[in-house]
VMD Tcl script that builds the backbone (N, CA, C; Angstrom):
set m [mol new atoms 498]
animate dup $m
set s [atomselect $m all]
$s set {name element resname resid chain x y z} {
  {N N MET 1 A 0.892 -1.057 0.168}
  {CA C MET 1 A 0.124 0.008 -0.181}
  {C C MET 1 A 0.857 1.208 -0.068}
  {N N SER 2 A 1.850 1.283 0.761}
  {CA C SER 2 A 2.724 2.429 1.196}
  {C C SER 2 A 2.922 3.609 0.159}
  {N N ARG 3 A 4.210 3.149 -0.709}
  {CA C ARG 3 A 4.844 4.253 -1.560}
  {C C ARG 3 A 3.604 4.547 -2.532}
  {N N THR 4 A 3.216 3.619 -3.388}
  {CA C THR 4 A 2.249 3.753 -4.498}
  {C C THR 4 A 0.894 4.449 -3.934}
  {N N PHE 5 A 0.458 3.959 -3.099}
  {CA C PHE 5 A -0.830 4.571 -2.490}
  {C C PHE 5 A -0.363 5.958 -2.359}
  {N N LEU 6 A 0.569 6.221 -1.414}
  {CA C LEU 6 A 0.588 7.597 -0.810}
  {C C LEU 6 A 1.005 8.486 -1.949}
  {N N THR 7 A 1.835 8.071 -3.035}
  {CA C THR 7 A 1.896 8.911 -4.207}
  {C C THR 7 A 0.579 9.220 -4.849}
  {N N ASP 8 A -0.106 8.038 -5.276}
  {CA C ASP 8 A -0.959 8.455 -5.826}
  {C C ASP 8 A -2.234 9.264 -5.126}
  {N N ALA 9 A -2.367 9.332 -4.064}
  {CA C ALA 9 A -3.359 9.919 -3.253}
  {C C ALA 9 A -2.833 11.512 -3.470}
  {N N PHE 10 A -1.721 11.939 -2.843}
  {CA C PHE 10 A -1.019 13.120 -3.109}
  {C C PHE 10 A -1.232 13.730 -4.554}
  {N N GLU 11 A -1.018 12.666 -5.908}
  {CA C GLU 11 A -0.798 13.426 -6.868}
  {C C GLU 11 A -2.541 13.871 -7.307}
  {N N ASN 12 A -3.303 12.802 -6.680}
  {CA C ASN 12 A -4.684 13.050 -6.869}
  {C C ASN 12 A -5.233 14.776 -6.494}
  {N N VAL 13 A -4.709 15.065 -5.009}
  {CA C VAL 13 A -5.091 16.096 -4.895}
  {C C VAL 13 A -4.324 17.426 -4.783}
  {N N LYS 14 A -3.022 17.158 -5.100}
  {CA C LYS 14 A -2.139 18.263 -5.231}
  {C C LYS 14 A -2.264 19.735 -5.990}
  {N N ASP 15 A -2.943 19.217 -7.288}
  {CA C ASP 15 A -3.735 20.509 -8.036}
  {C C ASP 15 A -4.806 20.870 -7.667}
  {N N GLN 16 A -5.422 20.493 -6.528}
  {CA C GLN 16 A -6.917 20.569 -6.297}
  {C C GLN 16 A -6.754 22.020 -4.946}
  {N N VAL 17 A -7.568 22.952 -5.300}
  {CA C VAL 17 A -8.014 24.010 -4.118}
  {C C VAL 17 A -9.458 24.158 -4.280}
  {N N GLY 18 A -10.250 23.444 -3.178}
  {CA C GLY 18 A -11.472 23.479 -3.059}
  {C C GLY 18 A -12.237 24.948 -3.272}
  {N N ALA 19 A -13.396 25.253 -3.300}
  {CA C ALA 19 A -13.949 26.298 -3.607}
  {C C ALA 19 A -14.016 27.300 -2.450}
  {N N CYS 20 A -13.716 26.698 -1.351}
  {CA C CYS 20 A -13.417 27.640 -0.167}
  {C C CYS 20 A -11.860 28.390 0.060}
  {N N GLY 21 A -11.059 27.634 -1.038}
  {CA C GLY 21 A -9.791 28.307 -1.189}
  {C C GLY 21 A -8.899 27.285 -0.298}
  {N N ILE 22 A -9.019 26.449 0.333}
  {CA C ILE 22 A -8.501 25.492 0.982}
  {C C ILE 22 A -7.634 24.299 -0.033}
  {N N TRP 23 A -6.317 24.313 -0.015}
  {CA C TRP 23 A -5.480 23.555 -0.733}
  {C C TRP 23 A -5.475 21.956 -0.533}
  {N N CYS 24 A -6.360 21.255 -1.014}
  {CA C CYS 24 A -6.475 19.890 -1.028}
  {C C CYS 24 A -5.109 19.035 -0.668}
  {N N GLY 25 A -3.905 19.416 -1.619}
  {CA C GLY 25 A -2.606 18.823 -1.083}
  {C C GLY 25 A -1.866 19.074 0.356}
  {N N SER 26 A -2.337 19.845 0.989}
  {CA C SER 26 A -2.044 20.165 2.356}
  {C C SER 26 A -2.640 18.971 3.249}
  {N N CYS 27 A -3.804 18.719 3.065}
  {CA C CYS 27 A -4.927 18.053 3.877}
  {C C CYS 27 A -4.134 16.269 4.335}
  {N N VAL 28 A -4.001 16.164 5.405}
  {CA C VAL 28 A -3.612 14.540 5.624}
  {C C VAL 28 A -4.567 13.615 5.212}
  {N N ILE 29 A -5.933 13.747 5.093}
  {CA C ILE 29 A -6.810 13.063 4.990}
  {C C ILE 29 A -6.917 12.780 3.477}
  {N N GLY 30 A -6.693 14.177 2.566}
  {CA C GLY 30 A -6.615 13.999 1.119}
  {C C GLY 30 A -5.394 13.318 0.552}
  {N N ASN 31 A -4.179 13.730 1.181}
  {CA C ASN 31 A -2.903 13.405 0.477}
  {C C ASN 31 A -2.211 12.046 1.156}
  {N N GLY 32 A -3.043 11.689 1.998}
  {CA C GLY 32 A -3.042 9.894 2.226}
  {C C GLY 32 A -1.917 9.821 3.410}
  {N N THR 33 A -1.527 11.017 4.135}
  {CA C THR 33 A -0.528 11.002 5.088}
  {C C THR 33 A -0.928 10.498 6.468}
  {N N LEU 34 A -2.594 10.594 6.952}
  {CA C LEU 34 A -3.014 10.275 7.969}
  {C C LEU 34 A -2.959 8.473 8.053}
  {N N ARG 35 A -3.713 7.866 6.860}
  {CA C ARG 35 A -3.689 6.554 6.629}
  {C C ARG 35 A -2.242 6.003 6.739}
  {N N GLU 36 A -1.194 6.376 5.970}
  {CA C GLU 36 A 0.004 5.686 6.108}
  {C C GLU 36 A 0.460 5.824 7.417}
  {N N LEU 37 A 0.581 7.066 8.218}
  {CA C LEU 37 A 1.302 7.409 9.536}
  {C C LEU 37 A 0.332 6.125 10.460}
  {N N THR 38 A -0.761 6.178 10.212}
  {CA C THR 38 A -1.468 5.140 11.329}
  {C C THR 38 A -1.304 3.853 11.095}
  {N N ARG 39 A -1.063 3.334 9.705}
  {CA C ARG 39 A -0.622 2.216 9.561}
  {C C ARG 39 A 0.632 1.920 9.735}
  {N N ARG 40 A 1.329 2.631 9.738}
  {CA C ARG 40 A 3.009 2.532 10.402}
  {C C ARG 40 A 2.948 2.740 11.758}
  {N N TYR 41 A 1.969 3.217 12.569}
  {CA C TYR 41 A 2.060 3.395 14.139}
  {C C TYR 41 A 1.335 1.920 14.463}
  {N N ARG 42 A 0.393 1.434 13.907}
  {CA C ARG 42 A -0.056 0.184 14.250}
  {C C ARG 42 A 0.900 -0.988 14.064}
  {N N GLN 43 A 1.455 -1.081 12.989}
  {CA C GLN 43 A 2.585 -1.903 12.750}
  {C C GLN 43 A 3.742 -1.733 13.891}
  {N N THR 44 A 4.349 -0.627 14.257}
  {CA C THR 44 A 5.273 -0.311 15.057}
  {C C THR 44 A 4.822 -0.806 16.560}
  {N N ILE 45 A 3.763 -0.935 16.822}
  {CA C ILE 45 A 3.069 -1.328 18.046}
  {C C ILE 45 A 2.933 -2.811 18.084}
  {N N SER 46 A 2.698 -3.278 17.187}
  {CA C SER 46 A 2.611 -4.759 16.962}
  {C C SER 46 A 3.977 -5.399 16.727}
  {N N ASP 47 A 4.941 -4.644 16.019}
  {CA C ASP 47 A 6.256 -5.198 16.273}
  {C C ASP 47 A 6.997 -5.419 17.494}
  {N N TYR 48 A 6.777 -4.278 18.039}
  {CA C TYR 48 A 7.413 -4.222 19.661}
  {C C TYR 48 A 6.516 -4.915 20.565}
  {N N GLY 49 A 5.508 -5.561 20.567}
  {CA C GLY 49 A 4.591 -6.231 21.240}
  {C C GLY 49 A 4.116 -5.266 22.456}
  {N N LEU 50 A 3.790 -4.105 22.052}
  {CA C LEU 50 A 3.582 -3.038 23.205}
  {C C LEU 50 A 2.368 -3.752 24.199}
  {N N GLU 51 A 1.296 -4.280 23.523}
  {CA C GLU 51 A 0.414 -4.694 24.368}
  {C C GLU 51 A 0.479 -5.653 25.302}
  {N N LYS 52 A 1.982 -6.295 25.173}
  {CA C LYS 52 A 2.149 -7.242 26.170}
  {C C LYS 52 A 3.122 -6.782 27.404}
  {N N TRP 53 A 3.633 -5.345 27.214}
  {CA C TRP 53 A 4.410 -5.178 28.344}
  {C C TRP 53 A 4.194 -3.713 28.427}
  {N N GLY 54 A 3.502 -3.129 27.738}
  {CA C GLY 54 A 3.064 -1.605 27.927}
  {C C GLY 54 A 1.985 -1.108 28.996}
  {N N PRO 55 A 1.430 -0.094 29.360}
  {CA C PRO 55 A 0.495 0.037 30.631}
  {C C PRO 55 A -0.475 -0.841 30.666}
  {N N LYS 56 A -0.887 -1.589 31.582}
  {CA C LYS 56 A -1.557 -2.458 32.069}
  {C C LYS 56 A -3.077 -1.754 31.897}
  {N N GLU 57 A -3.253 -0.969 32.319}
  {CA C GLU 57 A -4.531 -0.020 32.592}
  {C C GLU 57 A -4.953 0.475 31.323}
  {N N PHE 58 A -4.030 0.407 30.221}
  {CA C PHE 58 A -4.446 0.695 28.933}
  {C C PHE 58 A -5.530 0.044 28.025}
  {N N ASP 59 A -6.643 0.439 27.339}
  {CA C ASP 59 A -7.435 -0.808 26.590}
  {C C ASP 59 A -6.724 -0.942 25.278}
  {N N TRP 60 A -5.768 -1.972 25.273}
  {CA C TRP 60 A -5.063 -2.135 23.530}
  {C C TRP 60 A -6.083 -2.531 22.801}
  {N N GLU 61 A -7.056 -3.381 22.957}
  {CA C GLU 61 A -8.357 -3.583 22.078}
  {C C GLU 61 A -8.740 -2.766 21.583}
  {N N GLU 62 A -9.488 -1.920 22.465}
  {CA C GLU 62 A -10.017 -0.558 21.949}
  {C C GLU 62 A -9.163 0.208 21.071}
  {N N PHE 63 A -7.823 0.502 21.357}
  {CA C PHE 63 A -6.918 1.598 20.894}
  {C C PHE 63 A -6.699 0.809 19.491}
  {N N SER 64 A -6.370 -0.301 19.438}
  {CA C SER 64 A -6.226 -0.857 18.052}
  {C C SER 64 A -7.576 -1.146 17.281}
  {N N LYS 65 A -8.424 -1.219 17.711}
  {CA C LYS 65 A -9.695 -0.865 16.937}
  {C C LYS 65 A -9.774 0.473 16.492}
  {N N GLY 66 A -9.329 1.440 17.193}
  {CA C GLY 66 A -9.645 2.920 16.954}
  {C C GLY 66 A -8.571 2.954 15.541}
  {N N LEU 67 A -7.339 2.514 15.715}
  {CA C LEU 67 A -6.290 2.707 14.525}
  {C C LEU 67 A -6.692 2.224 13.373}
  {N N ALA 68 A -7.439 0.703 13.342}
  {CA C ALA 68 A -7.723 0.170 12.323}
  {C C ALA 68 A -8.997 0.935 11.717}
  {N N SER 69 A -9.666 1.665 12.481}
  {CA C SER 69 A -10.602 2.487 11.924}
  {C C SER 69 A -10.291 3.660 11.033}
  {N N LEU 70 A -9.357 4.199 11.770}
  {CA C LEU 70 A -8.284 5.532 10.716}
  {C C LEU 70 A -7.779 4.642 9.695}
  {N N GLU 71 A -7.490 3.680 9.887}
  {CA C GLU 71 A -6.473 3.179 8.485}
  {C C GLU 71 A -7.640 2.752 7.659}
  {N N ARG 72 A -8.802 2.401 7.586}
  {CA C ARG 72 A -9.712 2.302 6.891}
  {C C ARG 72 A -10.347 3.433 6.220}
  {N N LEU 73 A -10.244 4.872 6.949}
  {CA C LEU 73 A -10.877 5.913 6.495}
  {C C LEU 73 A -10.628 6.106 5.126}
  {N N PRO 74 A -11.739 6.061 4.190}
  {CA C PRO 74 A -11.300 6.642 3.040}
  {C C PRO 74 A -10.339 7.772 2.501}
  {N N VAL 75 A -9.378 7.849 1.541}
  {CA C VAL 75 A -8.763 9.070 1.220}
  {C C VAL 75 A -9.623 10.216 0.456}
  {N N CYS 76 A -9.781 11.167 1.084}
  {CA C CYS 76 A -10.508 12.236 0.402}
  {C C CYS 76 A -10.173 12.504 -0.984}
  {N N PRO 77 A -11.001 12.677 -2.126}
  {CA C PRO 77 A -10.498 12.664 -3.443}
  {C C PRO 77 A -10.368 14.068 -3.708}
  {N N GLY 78 A -10.905 14.953 -2.635}
  {CA C GLY 78 A -10.775 16.311 -3.005}
  {C C GLY 78 A -12.184 17.055 -3.134}
  {N N CYS 79 A -12.163 18.273 -3.025}
  {CA C CYS 79 A -13.449 18.832 -3.189}
  {C C CYS 79 A -13.878 19.153 -4.605}
  {N N LEU 80 A -13.114 18.989 -5.589}
  {CA C LEU 80 A -13.369 19.061 -6.986}
  {C C LEU 80 A -13.703 17.609 -7.566}
  {N N ARG 81 A -13.440 16.692 -7.094}
  {CA C ARG 81 A -13.792 15.782 -7.176}
  {C C ARG 81 A -15.040 14.887 -6.355}
  {N N GLY 82 A -15.633 15.463 -5.643}
  {CA C GLY 82 A -16.606 14.887 -4.980}
  {C C GLY 82 A -16.595 14.863 -3.500}
  {N N GLY 83 A -15.165 15.022 -3.170}
  {CA C GLY 83 A -14.970 14.909 -1.347}
  {C C GLY 83 A -15.241 16.222 -0.565}
  {N N GLY 84 A -14.742 16.214 0.202}
  {CA C GLY 84 A -15.303 17.470 1.332}
  {C C GLY 84 A -16.512 17.156 1.904}
  {N N ARG 85 A -17.136 18.203 2.368}
  {CA C ARG 85 A -18.482 18.218 3.073}
  {C C ARG 85 A -19.632 17.901 1.958}
  {N N GLU 86 A -20.382 17.028 2.398}
  {CA C GLU 86 A -21.316 16.863 1.313}
  {C C GLU 86 A -22.211 18.066 1.182}
  {N N ASN 87 A -23.145 18.509 0.350}
  {CA C ASN 87 A -23.676 19.384 0.182}
  {C C ASN 87 A -23.228 20.758 0.663}
  {N N CYS 88 A -22.086 20.982 0.060}
  {CA C CYS 88 A -21.143 22.250 0.750}
  {C C CYS 88 A -22.053 23.802 -0.144}
  {N N GLU 89 A -22.501 24.503 0.902}
  {CA C GLU 89 A -22.867 25.851 0.297}
  {C C GLU 89 A -21.838 26.412 -0.173}
  {N N ILE 90 A -20.693 26.439 0.050}
  {CA C ILE 90 A -19.387 27.275 -0.675}
  {C C ILE 90 A -19.335 26.543 -1.957}
  {N N ARG 91 A -19.075 25.280 -2.321}
  {CA C ARG 91 A -19.070 24.573 -3.315}
  {C C ARG 91 A -19.983 24.806 -4.487}
  {N N ALA 92 A -21.479 24.848 -4.034}
  {CA C ALA 92 A -22.701 25.492 -4.764}
  {C C ALA 92 A -22.501 26.469 -5.213}
  {N N CYS 93 A -22.391 27.291 -4.330}
  {CA C CYS 93 A -22.424 29.121 -4.457}
  {C C CYS 93 A -21.108 29.298 -5.635}
  {N N ALA 94 A -20.223 28.772 -5.509}
  {CA C ALA 94 A -18.792 29.001 -6.528}
  {C C ALA 94 A -19.595 28.217 -7.874}
  {N N SER 95 A -20.188 26.951 -7.885}
  {CA C SER 95 A -20.347 26.658 -9.058}
  {C C SER 95 A -21.454 27.510 -9.659}
  {N N GLN 96 A -22.622 28.056 -9.064}
  {CA C GLN 96 A -23.601 28.897 -9.543}
  {C C GLN 96 A -23.130 30.115 -10.246}
  {N N ARG 97 A -21.913 30.574 -9.404}
  {CA C ARG 97 A -21.188 31.793 -10.170}
  {C C ARG 97 A -20.323 31.432 -11.136}
  {N N HIS 98 A -20.258 30.298 -11.411}
  {CA C HIS 98 A -19.063 29.847 -12.521}
  {C C HIS 98 A -17.834 30.294 -11.886}
  {N N LEU 99 A -17.507 30.048 -10.697}
  {CA C LEU 99 A -15.968 30.288 -10.089}
  {C C LEU 99 A -15.467 29.032 -9.620}
  {N N ASP 100 A -14.293 29.033 -9.857}
  {CA C ASP 100 A -13.333 27.551 -9.668}
  {C C ASP 100 A -13.396 27.724 -7.641}
  {N N HIS 101 A -13.412 28.732 -7.572}
  {CA C HIS 101 A -13.060 28.992 -6.012}
  {C C HIS 101 A -13.341 30.381 -5.435}
  {N N CYS 102 A -13.961 30.735 -4.175}
  {CA C CYS 102 A -14.160 31.837 -3.649}
  {C C CYS 102 A -13.384 33.054 -3.926}
  {N N ALA 103 A -12.066 32.802 -3.904}
  {CA C ALA 103 A -11.049 33.714 -4.022}
  {C C ALA 103 A -11.144 34.513 -5.354}
  {N N ALA 104 A -11.608 34.050 -6.324}
  {CA C ALA 104 A -11.962 34.793 -7.665}
  {C C ALA 104 A -13.156 35.320 -7.660}
  {N N CYS 105 A -14.137 35.515 -6.480}
  {CA C CYS 105 A -15.383 36.130 -6.342}
  {C C CYS 105 A -15.470 37.680 -6.653}
  {N N SER 106 A -16.190 38.168 -7.440}
  {CA C SER 106 A -15.708 39.789 -7.418}
  {C C SER 106 A -16.825 40.620 -6.299}
  {N N ILE 107 A -17.785 39.936 -5.576}
  {CA C ILE 107 A -18.184 40.475 -4.370}
  {C C ILE 107 A -18.100 39.777 -3.042}
  {N N PRO 108 A -16.733 39.843 -2.741}
  {CA C PRO 108 A -16.447 39.073 -1.398}
  {C C PRO 108 A -17.237 39.534 0.117}
  {N N ALA 109 A -17.384 40.825 -0.194}
  {CA C ALA 109 A -17.667 41.750 0.979}
  {C C ALA 109 A -19.333 41.469 1.488}
  {N N SER 110 A -20.080 41.119 -0.187}
  {CA C SER 110 A -21.667 40.670 0.339}
  {C C SER 110 A -21.638 39.192 0.067}
  {N N CYS 111 A -20.568 38.412 0.802}
  {CA C CYS 111 A -20.725 37.209 0.575}
  {C C CYS 111 A -21.756 36.719 1.470}
  {N N PRO 112 A -22.631 35.680 1.222}
  {CA C PRO 112 A -23.834 34.961 2.050}
  {C C PRO 112 A -23.154 33.944 3.175}
  {N N HIS 113 A -22.050 33.321 2.592}
  {CA C HIS 113 A -21.413 32.297 3.542}
  {C C HIS 113 A -19.953 32.809 4.162}
  {N N ALA 114 A -20.024 34.073 4.203}
  {CA C ALA 114 A -18.646 34.599 4.789}
  {C C ALA 114 A -18.565 33.933 6.368}
  {N N VAL 115 A -19.159 33.997 7.134}
  {CA C VAL 115 A -19.019 33.444 8.277}
  {C C VAL 115 A -18.582 31.798 8.226}
  {N N LEU 116 A -19.336 31.092 7.449}
  {CA C LEU 116 A -18.939 29.663 7.143}
  {C C LEU 116 A -17.476 29.780 6.829}
  {N N LEU 117 A -17.331 30.448 5.632}
  {CA C LEU 117 A -15.984 30.480 4.756}
  {C C LEU 117 A -14.620 30.890 5.864}
  {N N GLY 118 A -14.883 32.101 6.467}
  {CA C GLY 118 A -14.134 32.369 7.859}
  {C C GLY 118 A -13.539 31.440 8.457}
  {N N HIS 119 A -14.760 30.759 9.163}
  {CA C HIS 119 A -14.708 29.451 10.069}
  {C C HIS 119 A -13.754 28.393 9.300}
  {N N MET 120 A -14.020 27.840 7.966}
  {CA C MET 120 A -13.148 26.914 7.514}
  {C C MET 120 A -11.756 27.419 7.499}
  {N N ARG 121 A -11.795 28.586 6.701}
  {CA C ARG 121 A -10.336 29.110 6.511}
  {C C ARG 121 A -9.448 29.052 7.722}
  {N N SER 122 A -10.057 29.412 8.872}
  {CA C SER 122 A -9.217 29.728 9.861}
  {C C SER 122 A -9.106 28.655 10.715}
  {N N GLY 123 A -9.908 27.391 10.376}
  {CA C GLY 123 A -9.657 26.032 10.991}
  {C C GLY 123 A -8.467 25.477 10.284}
  {N N ALA 124 A -8.709 25.751 8.818}
  {CA C ALA 124 A -7.762 25.181 8.063}
  {C C ALA 124 A -6.166 25.736 8.237}
  {N N VAL 125 A -6.057 26.951 8.378}
  {CA C VAL 125 A -4.852 27.565 8.929}
  {C C VAL 125 A -4.384 26.893 10.249}
  {N N ALA 126 A -5.214 27.057 11.022}
  {CA C ALA 126 A -5.017 26.308 12.430}
  {C C ALA 126 A -4.379 24.926 12.471}
  {N N ALA 127 A -5.057 24.227 11.440}
  {CA C ALA 127 A -4.336 22.732 11.234}
  {C C ALA 127 A -2.958 22.618 10.371}
  {N N ALA 128 A -2.477 23.917 9.888}
  {CA C ALA 128 A -1.423 24.301 9.004}
  {C C ALA 128 A -1.682 23.606 7.572}
  {N N LEU 129 A -2.695 24.043 7.104}
  {CA C LEU 129 A -3.439 23.883 5.558}
  {C C LEU 129 A -3.143 25.035 5.023}
  {N N PHE 130 A -2.929 25.018 3.641}
  {CA C PHE 130 A -2.658 26.258 2.986}
  {C C PHE 130 A -4.175 26.758 2.295}
  {N N VAL 131 A -4.241 27.993 2.516}
  {CA C VAL 131 A -5.285 28.677 1.970}
  {C C VAL 131 A -5.183 29.683 0.990}
  {N N LEU 132 A -5.991 29.778 0.040}
  {CA C LEU 132 A -5.749 30.492 -1.113}
  {C C LEU 132 A -5.767 32.017 -0.867}
  {N N PRO 133 A -5.224 32.984 -0.872}
  {CA C PRO 133 A -5.463 34.372 -0.645}
  {C C PRO 133 A -6.367 35.030 -1.713}
  {N N GLU 134 A -7.236 36.042 -1.336}
  {CA C GLU 134 A -8.134 36.415 -2.601}
  {C C GLU 134 A -7.506 37.102 -3.516}
  {N N GLY 135 A -8.026 36.895 -4.836}
  {CA C GLY 135 A -7.526 37.106 -5.998}
  {C C GLY 135 A -6.113 36.483 -6.516}
  {N N ALA 136 A -5.925 35.637 -5.853}
  {CA C ALA 136 A -4.596 34.810 -6.151}
  {C C ALA 136 A -5.065 33.395 -7.152}
  {N N GLN 137 A -4.273 32.728 -8.156}
  {CA C GLN 137 A -4.696 31.793 -8.908}
  {C C GLN 137 A -3.860 30.473 -8.213}
  {N N PRO 138 A -4.516 29.387 -7.824}
  {CA C PRO 138 A -3.870 28.340 -7.417}
  {C C PRO 138 A -2.679 27.729 -8.158}
  {N N ALA 139 A -2.867 27.703 -9.436}
  {CA C ALA 139 A -1.900 27.070 -10.265}
  {C C ALA 139 A -0.472 27.725 -10.055}
  {N N ALA 140 A -0.501 28.958 -9.643}
  {CA C ALA 140 A 0.872 29.653 -9.362}
  {C C ALA 140 A 1.396 29.302 -7.851}
  {N N LEU 141 A 0.453 29.026 -7.356}
  {CA C LEU 141 A 1.038 28.716 -5.783}
  {C C LEU 141 A 1.145 26.967 -5.442}
  {N N VAL 142 A 0.557 26.314 -6.279}
  {CA C VAL 142 A 0.717 24.821 -5.872}
  {C C VAL 142 A 2.456 24.462 -5.671}
  {N N LYS 143 A 3.063 24.746 -6.542}
  {CA C LYS 143 A 4.111 24.334 -6.660}
  {C C LYS 143 A 5.181 25.132 -5.348}
  {N N GLU 144 A 4.537 26.388 -4.931}
  {CA C GLU 144 A 5.480 27.144 -3.877}
  {C C GLU 144 A 4.986 26.447 -2.360}
  {N N TRP 145 A 3.357 25.948 -2.462}
  {CA C TRP 145 A 3.108 25.356 -1.429}
  {C C TRP 145 A 3.435 23.950 -1.136}
  {N N THR 146 A 3.779 23.195 -2.349}
  {CA C THR 146 A 4.478 21.649 -2.042}
  {C C THR 146 A 5.913 22.137 -1.787}
  {N N ALA 147 A 6.612 22.938 -1.912}
  {CA C ALA 147 A 7.789 23.313 -1.453}
  {C C ALA 147 A 7.918 23.758 0.223}
  {N N ALA 148 A 6.918 24.570 0.288}
  {CA C ALA 148 A 6.600 25.035 1.727}
  {C C ALA 148 A 6.532 23.729 2.725}
  {N N LEU 149 A 5.713 23.061 1.901}
  {CA C LEU 149 A 4.938 21.801 2.647}
  {C C LEU 149 A 6.531 20.835 3.195}
  {N N LYS 150 A 6.994 20.510 2.152}
  {CA C LYS 150 A 8.393 19.664 2.181}
  {C C LYS 150 A 9.213 20.481 3.210}
  {N N ALA 151 A 9.438 21.767 3.351}
  {CA C ALA 151 A 10.294 22.337 4.063}
  {C C ALA 151 A 9.797 22.463 5.570}
  {N N ARG 152 A 8.379 22.355 6.046}
  {CA C ARG 152 A 7.941 22.420 7.100}
  {C C ARG 152 A 7.772 20.918 7.551}
  {N N TRP 153 A 8.062 19.769 6.876}
  {CA C TRP 153 A 7.718 18.605 7.249}
  {C C TRP 153 A 8.991 17.840 6.730}
  {N N PRO 154 A 10.093 17.883 6.616}
  {CA C PRO 154 A 11.006 17.346 5.808}
  {C C PRO 154 A 11.107 15.917 5.890}
  {N N CYS 155 A 10.783 15.258 7.128}
  {CA C CYS 155 A 10.904 13.652 7.390}
  {C C CYS 155 A 9.385 13.191 7.169}
  {N N SER 156 A 8.373 13.925 6.575}
  {CA C SER 156 A 6.819 13.418 6.549}
  {C C SER 156 A 7.236 12.270 5.401}
  {N N VAL 157 A 6.250 11.209 5.784}
  {CA C VAL 157 A 6.115 10.135 4.919}
  {C C VAL 157 A 5.903 10.556 3.478}
  {N N LEU 158 A 5.194 11.774 3.512}
  {CA C LEU 158 A 4.684 12.011 1.995}
  {C C LEU 158 A 5.836 12.531 1.008}
  {N N PHE 159 A 6.769 13.228 1.880}
  {CA C PHE 159 A 7.876 13.506 1.128}
  {C C PHE 159 A 9.600 12.533 1.193}
  {N N SER 160 A 9.085 11.617 1.378}
  {CA C SER 160 A 10.497 10.375 1.370}
  {C C SER 160 A 11.003 10.370 0.073}
  {N N GLN 161 A 12.090 9.760 0.212}
  {CA C GLN 161 A 12.951 10.122 -1.165}
  {C C GLN 161 A 12.403 9.240 -2.501}
  {N N GLU 162 A 11.916 8.642 -2.314}
  {CA C GLU 162 A 11.001 7.736 -3.284}
  {C C GLU 162 A 10.004 8.707 -3.698}
  {N N MET 163 A 9.315 9.102 -3.451}
  {CA C MET 163 A 8.252 10.344 -3.770}
  {C C MET 163 A 9.002 11.569 -4.347}
  {N N THR 164 A 10.031 12.369 -3.807}
  {CA C THR 164 A 10.574 13.305 -4.243}
  {C C THR 164 A 11.461 13.132 -5.551}
  {N N ASP 165 A 11.807 12.068 -5.789}
  {CA C ASP 165 A 12.473 11.596 -7.157}
  {C C ASP 165 A 11.703 11.490 -8.241}
  {N N ARG 166 A 10.407 11.449 -8.042}
  {CA C ARG 166 A 9.497 11.670 -9.207}
  {C C ARG 166 A 9.600 12.843 -9.975}
}
mol reanalyze $m
mol bondsrecalc $m
mol representation Tube
mol addrep $m
C-alpha cells in the first residue's frame, strides 16, 4: 500500500484547491498521510509487542480498533472530485457563479457564506493547511505550497526519497 498509495493519493489532490480556497494537497486526509502514519504506527506497536508489556490499565484492544478504523478511513478525493463536506454551500455557490474558488469572487464583501468561509479557512490555517489568498490563482501557488510543505515537514512520509525523485 504505502509508496504507490501515498504517491497516488497526493498526486490526486496536489493540484486541487476547493471552492473555499483550501489546498487539498496540504490535507492529511486527502494526501494520504493520515492513513499511512496510522498504518505505520499500528505496525510499530505490533512489532514491539507493546500490548504485552505496555501500561496494563490501557485498553489495547479498543486502541487497536480505533487505529484500524482510522486506517480504513477513505482518502478524500478532494473537493473538486466529490470529496469534502456533502452539500457544501460554498461549493454550490461557487458553481452557481461559475467560479473555481471563492478567491475569484468579485463580491466578497456581500458573501452570504462569509461566516462559514471564515470558520473553514481559520480552522484550516490552525491545522497548518494552505489557503488561497483573495485574488490569487492556485496554479501559481501549488509549486510554492508543495515546497513549503516539504520544508515544514521534511521527514514526512509524504516526502520520502522515493516520492521526491518523481
